[in-house]
BAFITOR-74110 format. One record per residue (C-alpha): x, y negated, z; residue number from 1. Coordinates in Angstrom, 1 decimal. Each point is the difference from the previous one (the first is absolute). Layout:
BEGIN
SITE       xx       yy       zz   seq
SITE        X        Y        Z   NUM
...
***
This chain:
BEGIN
SITE       xx       yy       zz   seq
SITE    168.9   -121.3    103.3     1
SITE      0.0      2.4      2.6     2
SITE     -1.2      3.6     -0.5     3
SITE      0.0      2.4      3.1     4
SITE      2.4      2.7     -0.4     5
SITE      0.1      3.9      0.9     6
SITE      2.3      1.1      2.3     7
SITE      3.1      2.0     -1.9     8
SITE      0.1      3.2      2.5     9
SITE     -1.2      3.2     -1.3    10
SITE     -3.1     -0.3      2.5    11
SITE     -1.6     -2.9     -2.0    12
SITE     -0.5      2.8     -2.8    13
SITE     -1.7      2.4      2.0    14
SITE     -3.9     -1.1     -0.2    15
SITE     -1.2      0.4     -4.0    16
SITE     -3.0     -2.3     -0.8    17
SITE     -3.2      2.3     -0.7    18
SITE     -1.0     -0.1     -3.4    19
SITE     -3.4     -2.2     -0.7    20
SITE     -2.7      1.5     -1.8    21
SITE      0.7     -1.7     -3.0    22
SITE     -2.8     -1.3     -2.3    23
SITE      2.1     -2.8     -1.6    24
SITE      3.3      0.0     -1.0    25
SITE      0.9     -3.6      0.9    26
SITE     -0.2      0.8      3.4    27
SITE      3.2     -1.6      1.8    28
SITE      2.5      1.8      1.5    29
SITE      1.6     -2.9      2.6    30
SITE     -2.7     -1.4      2.1    31
SITE      1.7     -1.7      3.3    32
SITE     -0.9     -3.5     -0.2    33
SITE      3.4     -2.6      0.1    34
SITE      0.6     -3.6     -0.1    35
SITE     -2.0     -1.2     -3.2    36
SITE      1.5     -1.8     -2.9    37
SITE     -2.7     -2.5     -1.2    38
SITE     -2.9      1.2      0.0    39
SITE      0.6      4.0     -0.1    40
SITE      0.7      2.3      3.2    41
SITE      2.9      2.4     -0.5    42
SITE      0.3      3.6      1.9    43
SITE      1.9      2.8      0.6    44
SITE     -0.8      4.1      0.7    45
SITE     -3.0      0.7      1.9    46
SITE      0.7      3.3      2.0    47
SITE     -2.9      2.0      1.2    48
SITE     -1.7      0.6      2.9    49
SITE      2.1      2.9      2.0    50
SITE     -2.7      2.8      0.7    51
SITE      0.6      2.6      2.9    52
SITE     -1.1      3.7     -0.1    53
SITE     -0.7      2.0      3.2    54
SITE     -0.6      4.2      0.1    55
SITE     -3.2      0.6      1.5    56
SITE      0.4      2.0      3.5    57
SITE     -0.1      3.9     -0.3    58
SITE     -2.9      1.6      1.2    59
SITE      0.4      2.9      2.6    60
SITE     -2.2      2.9     -0.4    61
SITE     -1.6      1.9      2.9    62
SITE     -1.1      3.6     -0.5    63
SITE     -2.7      1.7      2.5    64
SITE     -2.6      2.4     -0.4    65
SITE     -2.2     -1.6      2.3    66
SITE     -2.5     -2.1     -2.0    67
SITE     -0.5     -2.5      2.4    68
SITE      3.5     -0.2      0.5    69
SITE      0.8     -0.4     -3.3    70
SITE     -2.9     -2.9     -0.5    71
SITE      1.4     -2.1      3.2    72
SITE      3.8      0.6     -1.4    73
SITE     -1.1     -1.0     -3.9    74
SITE     -1.5     -3.3      1.8    75
SITE      2.9     -0.6      1.9    76
SITE      2.5      0.1     -3.0    77
SITE     -2.3     -2.0     -1.8    78
SITE     -0.4     -2.9      2.6    79
SITE      4.5      0.2      0.5    80
SITE      0.1     -0.2     -4.0    81
SITE     -2.0     -3.3     -0.1    82
SITE      1.8     -1.2      3.1    83
SITE      3.6      0.7     -1.7    84
SITE     -1.0     -1.7     -3.3    85
SITE     -1.3     -3.2      1.9    86
SITE      2.9      0.1      1.7    87
SITE      2.9      0.1     -2.7    88
SITE      2.3     -2.7      0.3    89
SITE      1.6     -0.5     -3.3    90
SITE     -0.4     -3.7     -1.3    91
SITE     -2.7     -0.3     -2.7    92
SITE      0.8     -1.4     -3.1    93
SITE     -0.3     -3.8     -0.7    94
SITE     -3.5      0.4     -2.0    95
SITE     -1.5      2.0      2.8    96
SITE      1.4     -2.5      2.5    97
SITE     -1.3     -2.9     -1.5    98
SITE     -3.2      1.5     -1.0    99
SITE     -0.7      1.1      3.5   100
SITE      0.5     -3.6      1.1   101
SITE     -2.6     -1.9     -2.2   102
SITE     -2.5      3.5      0.4   103
SITE     -2.0     -1.9      2.9   104
SITE     -2.0     -1.8     -3.2   105
SITE     -1.1      3.0     -1.2   106
SITE     -2.0      1.1      2.8   107
SITE      0.4      3.6     -0.6   108
SITE      0.0     -0.3     -3.9   109
SITE      2.8      0.8     -2.3   110
SITE      3.2     -1.5      1.3   111
SITE      1.2     -3.5     -1.1   112
SITE      2.0     -0.1     -2.2   113
SITE     -1.0      2.5     -2.6   114
SITE      0.6     -1.2     -3.2   115
SITE     -0.8      1.1     -3.7   116
SITE      2.8      0.1     -2.6   117
SITE     -1.2     -0.7     -3.4   118
SITE      0.0     -2.3     -3.7   119
SITE     -1.9     -2.9     -1.0   120
SITE      0.3     -1.2     -3.2   121
SITE      3.4      1.7     -0.3   122
SITE      1.4     -1.6      3.1   123
SITE      1.1      2.1      3.0   124
SITE     -2.8     -0.8      2.7   125
SITE     -0.5      0.9      4.0   126
SITE     -3.2     -0.7      1.6   127
SITE     -1.8      0.7      3.3   128
SITE     -3.4     -0.9      1.1   129
SITE     -1.3     -1.0      3.8   130
SITE     -1.7      2.6      1.6   131
SITE     -3.0     -2.0      0.7   132
SITE     -1.6     -1.7     -2.9   133
SITE      2.5     -2.5     -1.9   134
SITE     -0.7     -3.6      0.6   135
SITE      2.6     -1.3     -2.6   136
SITE      2.6      1.2     -2.8   137
SITE      3.9     -0.8      1.2   138
SITE      2.2      0.1     -2.9   139
SITE      3.5      0.0      1.2   140
SITE      2.9     -0.9     -2.8   141
SITE      3.8      1.4      0.9   142
SITE      3.0     -2.2     -0.6   143
SITE      2.6      0.9     -2.4   144
SITE      1.9      3.1      0.3   145
SITE     -2.7      1.1      2.4   146
SITE     -2.8      2.1     -0.6   147
SITE     -3.7      0.9      1.2   148
SITE      1.4      2.7      1.8   149
SITE      1.1     -2.1      2.8   150
SITE     -3.5     -1.0      1.0   151
SITE     -0.6      3.5      1.4   152
SITE      2.2      2.6      2.0   153
SITE      1.5      3.4     -1.5   154
SITE     -3.1      2.6      0.5   155
SITE     -1.3      3.0     -2.0   156
SITE     -2.1     -1.7     -2.0   157
SITE      2.9     -2.5     -0.8   158
SITE      3.1      1.9      0.3   159
SITE      1.8     -3.1     -2.0   160
SITE     -1.0     -2.7      2.4   161
SITE      2.7     -1.9      2.1   162
SITE     -2.0     -1.7      2.4   163
SITE      2.0     -3.1      0.7   164
SITE     -1.3     -1.1      3.6   165
SITE     -1.1     -3.8     -1.1   166
SITE     -1.9      1.2     -2.8   167
SITE     -1.6      3.0      1.6   168
SITE     -1.2     -2.4      2.7   169
SITE     -1.6     -2.5     -2.5   170
SITE     -1.9      3.4     -1.4   171
SITE     -1.0      1.4      3.3   172
SITE     -1.5     -3.4      1.1   173
SITE     -1.6     -0.6     -3.4   174
SITE     -1.5      3.4      0.4   175
SITE     -1.3     -0.6      3.8   176
SITE     -1.8     -2.9     -1.5   177
SITE     -2.0      1.5     -2.5   178
SITE      2.1     -0.5     -2.8   179
SITE      0.3      2.5     -3.1   180
SITE      3.7     -0.7     -0.8   181
SITE      1.2      0.8     -3.6   182
SITE      3.9     -0.5     -1.0   183
SITE      1.1      0.2     -3.7   184
SITE      3.6      0.4     -0.9   185
SITE      1.3     -2.4     -2.4   186
SITE      1.2      0.8     -3.2   187
SITE      3.3     -0.5      0.2   188
SITE      2.6     -1.1      3.2   189
SITE     -2.1     -3.4      0.0   190
SITE     -3.4     -1.3     -0.8   191
SITE     -0.4     -1.5     -3.2   192
SITE     -2.7     -2.8     -0.5   193
SITE     -1.6      0.6     -3.2   194
SITE     -1.6      3.1     -1.1   195
SITE      0.6      1.8      3.3   196
SITE     -2.3     -2.6      1.6   197
SITE     -2.6      0.7     -2.3   198
SITE      0.6      4.2      0.4   199
SITE     -0.5     -0.6      3.9   200
SITE     -2.8     -1.8      0.3   201
SITE     -1.6      2.7     -2.8   202
SITE      1.5      2.6      2.7   203
SITE     -1.4     -1.3      3.0   204
SITE     -3.5     -0.6     -1.2   205
SITE     -0.3      3.7     -1.5   206
SITE      1.5      1.4      3.0   207
SITE     -2.8     -2.2      2.4   208
SITE     -2.7      1.5     -2.3   209
SITE      1.2      3.6      0.1   210
SITE     -0.2     -0.5      3.7   211
SITE     -3.2     -1.5      0.6   212
SITE      2.0     -3.0      1.0   213
SITE     -0.9     -2.4     -2.9   214
SITE     -2.4     -2.5      1.8   215
SITE      2.5     -0.7      3.0   216
SITE      2.5     -3.1     -0.2   217
SITE      3.5      0.6     -0.8   218
SITE      3.0     -1.5      1.6   219
SITE      3.6      0.3     -1.2   220
SITE      3.3      0.1      1.9   221
SITE      3.3     -0.3     -2.0   222
SITE      3.8     -0.3      1.5   223
SITE      2.5     -1.8     -2.1   224
SITE     -0.3      1.4     -3.5   225
SITE     -3.4      1.5      1.2   226
SITE     -1.1     -3.8      1.7   227
SITE      0.9     -1.4     -3.7   228
SITE     -2.2      2.5     -1.7   229
SITE     -3.0     -0.4      2.2   230
SITE      0.2     -3.6     -0.1   231
SITE     -0.3      0.5     -3.9   232
SITE     -2.7      2.4      0.2   233
SITE     -2.1     -1.9      2.0   234
SITE     -0.1     -2.6     -2.9   235
SITE     -1.6      2.9     -2.0   236
SITE     -2.4      1.8      2.3   237
SITE     -2.2     -1.0      2.5   238
SITE      1.6      0.6      4.0   239
SITE     -1.2     -1.0      3.1   240
SITE      3.6     -0.8      1.1   241
SITE      3.5      0.4     -0.6   242
SITE      2.9      0.3      2.0   243
SITE      3.5     -0.9     -1.6   244
SITE      2.6      1.1      2.6   245
SITE      3.6     -1.0     -0.2   246
SITE     -1.0     -1.6     -3.6   247
SITE     -1.1     -3.4     -0.7   248
SITE     -2.1      1.5     -3.0   249
SITE     -0.1     -0.6     -3.9   250
SITE     -2.4     -2.4     -1.4   251
SITE      1.1     -1.0     -3.3   252
SITE      0.0     -3.5     -1.3   253
SITE     -3.8     -0.5      0.4   254
SITE      0.0      0.6      3.8   255
SITE     -2.8      2.0      1.7   256
SITE     -3.0      0.2     -2.2   257
SITE     -3.6     -0.6      1.2   258
SITE     -1.4      2.5      2.2   259
SITE      3.4      0.9      1.6   260
SITE     -0.7      2.1      3.4   261
SITE      1.4     -1.1      3.1   262
SITE      3.6      0.5      0.3   263
SITE      2.6      1.1      3.0   264
SITE      3.6     -0.7     -0.5   265
SITE      1.8      2.3      2.6   266
SITE      3.6     -0.8     -0.5   267
SITE      3.3     -0.1      2.4   268
SITE      1.1     -3.6      0.5   269
SITE      3.9      1.3      0.1   270
SITE     -0.5      0.1     -4.2   271
SITE      0.0     -3.6      0.4   272
SITE     -0.1     -0.1     -4.0   273
SITE     -3.6      2.1     -0.3   274
SITE     -0.9     -2.2      3.0   275
SITE      0.4     -3.1     -2.3   276
SITE     -1.8      1.8     -2.9   277
SITE     -2.9      1.2      2.5   278
SITE     -0.4     -3.3      1.5   279
SITE     -0.1     -1.6     -3.9   280
SITE     -2.4      2.6     -1.2   281
SITE     -2.1     -0.4      3.1   282
SITE     -0.4     -3.7     -0.5   283
SITE     -0.5      0.8     -4.1   284
SITE     -3.3      2.6      0.7   285
SITE     -1.4     -2.4      3.0   286
SITE     -0.2     -2.7     -2.5   287
SITE     -1.8      2.4     -2.3   288
SITE     -3.1      0.7      2.9   289
SITE      1.9      3.3      0.8   290
SITE     -0.1      0.8      3.9   291
SITE      3.6      1.0      0.9   292
SITE      1.0      1.5      3.4   293
SITE      4.0      0.2      1.1   294
SITE      1.6      2.6      2.3   295
SITE      3.7      0.1      0.9   296
SITE      1.8      2.8      0.9   297
SITE      2.6     -0.6      2.2   298
SITE      3.3      2.1      1.4   299
SITE      0.2      2.5      2.6   300
SITE      2.2      0.9      2.8   301
SITE      1.4      3.4     -0.3   302
SITE     -0.6      2.0      3.0   303
SITE      0.8      3.4      1.0   304
SITE     -3.5      1.5     -0.6   305
SITE     -1.0     -2.3     -3.2   306
SITE      0.5      2.8     -2.5   307
SITE     -1.9      2.8      1.7   308
SITE     -2.4     -2.7      0.9   309
SITE     -0.4     -0.7     -3.5   310
SITE      0.6      3.3     -1.9   311
SITE     -2.7      3.0      0.7   312
SITE      2.3      3.0      0.9   313
SITE      3.2     -1.8      1.0   314
SITE      0.9      1.1      3.5   315
SITE      0.7     -2.6      2.8   316
SITE      3.7      1.8      0.4   317
SITE      1.0     -0.3     -3.5   318
SITE     -1.3     -3.5     -0.4   319
SITE      2.2     -1.2      3.1   320
SITE      2.9      1.5     -1.3   321
SITE     -0.3     -2.1     -3.2   322
SITE     -0.4     -3.2      2.0   323
SITE      3.0      0.7      2.2   324
SITE      2.1      0.5     -3.6   325
SITE     -1.3     -3.7     -0.8   326
SITE      0.9     -1.3      3.4   327
SITE      3.5      1.5      0.2   328
SITE      0.7     -1.2     -3.5   329
SITE     -1.3     -3.2      0.6   330
SITE     -2.8      0.3     -3.1   331
SITE     -2.3     -1.8      2.2   332
SITE      0.9     -3.6      2.5   333
SITE     -0.7      0.2      3.6   334
SITE     -3.7     -0.7     -0.5   335
SITE     -0.3      3.2     -1.7   336
SITE     -1.0     -2.1     -3.7   337
SITE      2.4      1.5     -3.2   338
SITE      2.8     -1.6     -0.7   339
SITE     -0.6      0.5     -3.7   340
SITE     -2.5      1.0     -2.6   341
SITE     -0.8      4.1      0.8   342
SITE      1.2      0.9     -3.5   343
SITE      3.3     -1.7      0.3   344
SITE      0.6      1.5      3.5   345
SITE      2.3      3.2     -0.2   346
SITE     -2.1      1.9      2.7   347
SITE     -0.1      3.1     -2.0   348
SITE      3.9      0.4     -0.1   349
SITE      0.1     -1.2      3.5   350
SITE     -2.6      3.3      0.6   351
SITE      2.4      2.2     -1.6   352
SITE      2.8     -0.8      1.9   353
SITE     -1.7      0.8      3.2   354
SITE     -0.7      3.5     -1.5   355
SITE     -3.9      0.1      0.1   356
SITE     -0.6     -1.2     -3.8   357
SITE     -1.8      3.6     -0.3   358
SITE     -2.9     -1.0      2.6   359
SITE     -0.4     -3.5     -1.6   360
SITE      0.0      0.8     -4.0   361
SITE     -3.2      1.2      0.1   362
SITE     -1.5     -3.3      1.2   363
SITE      2.7     -2.1     -1.6   364
SITE     -2.7     -2.0     -2.4   365
SITE     -2.4     -0.2      2.9   366
SITE      2.6     -1.5      2.2   367
SITE      1.4     -2.6     -3.1   368
SITE     -3.9     -1.2      0.0   369
SITE      0.0     -0.8      3.8   370
SITE      3.8     -1.4     -0.3   371
SITE     -1.5     -2.5     -2.9   372
SITE     -2.9     -0.8      2.1   373
SITE      1.8     -0.8      2.8   374
SITE      2.3     -2.5     -1.7   375
SITE     -2.9     -1.5     -1.5   376
SITE      0.9      0.0     -3.9   377
SITE     -2.0      1.3     -2.8   378
SITE     -1.9      3.0      1.3   379
SITE     -3.0      1.8      0.2   380
SITE     -2.0     -1.0      3.3   381
SITE     -2.6      1.5      2.0   382
SITE      0.6     -2.5      2.9   383
SITE     -2.9     -2.1     -0.8   384
SITE     -2.5      2.8     -0.9   385
SITE     -2.8     -1.4      2.4   386
SITE      0.2     -3.7     -1.2   387
SITE      0.1      1.0     -3.6   388
SITE     -2.6      2.6      0.2   389
SITE     -2.4     -2.1      2.1   390
SITE      0.7     -2.8     -2.9   391
SITE     -0.9      2.3     -2.6   392
SITE     -3.3      1.0      1.3   393
SITE     -1.1     -3.5      0.6   394
SITE      0.0      0.1     -3.9   395
SITE     -1.6      2.8     -0.8   396
SITE     -3.2     -0.5     -2.1   397
***
């Protein structure tokens, strides 16, 4: 099993993980996905979003004894200050950038990705309601060593949020489609399939009631360990649809019970063992009268702008420099496809040798997620968002 290694250079220690608003001591300390072992998804440390700060432009004072001139001078100063503030060129934080790109869905309301951090039944929880009246609830379950904070970018409302690009893209699309999004933290590094399922069921229902959403249909999406979890949750509570991402599901010896909701398997066929298990469980569900949909997420070529295109806030110049490292060190083939899993590619060491790790370190886990996605092996994916949400909406009732 390969895990991604932090570079040995001192610069690798220059960013310190911001503390979460801890509402439960069981919050995982290792977060980034690695190649799974069996049914679990392992991880490494996520770094927080890097924020930038700028000093406001200084105002200059004009003093005159003539009231009319004084009024005119004040007006000119006011205009100048507004102009200077609007022209500030410092790079915004990733949280602000991500929210800004999605704010079009709000139509002048509060910015998209403005979550609430709280506790539900003793579990750490993050949620957000859409600007327009919600038409459904989407419960999302993270994978092993991951957490709800991956689904929202860092912001004043969630200073401990990580905002991984694929996870956030799913949250954004759900909110635009008027889903109220709820994420809970697992009690331990991975989800358990017993009492935790019943606790999540009670938590989702109580949260929906408190937010006036009790009459809305509920869909669930889980990745890896979260996929097994929601497959069990679907057997205990009424769900409109369930999406099992990079997971074949867990159905027990009795298979799917009567009334099991439509199920989508969104997996990466490069993981051949899991693909075979997905096929087996798909046939089992269909034989029990359950509607099944399969989506396959394939590898992608690494291009000069792939990272800047997919990671809000990462600039094109840095994306191109990282891409050159991959081409010069032979991490990609002549077509741009990665030769090895991103977790087994020593790209961080290569960046350290080039001398620009300091610029990259704050983005390391965001980049790692996209490299795993490019290789097409066991990673969260938003590549099929439209098809996935279209399918979910077909089953809302």
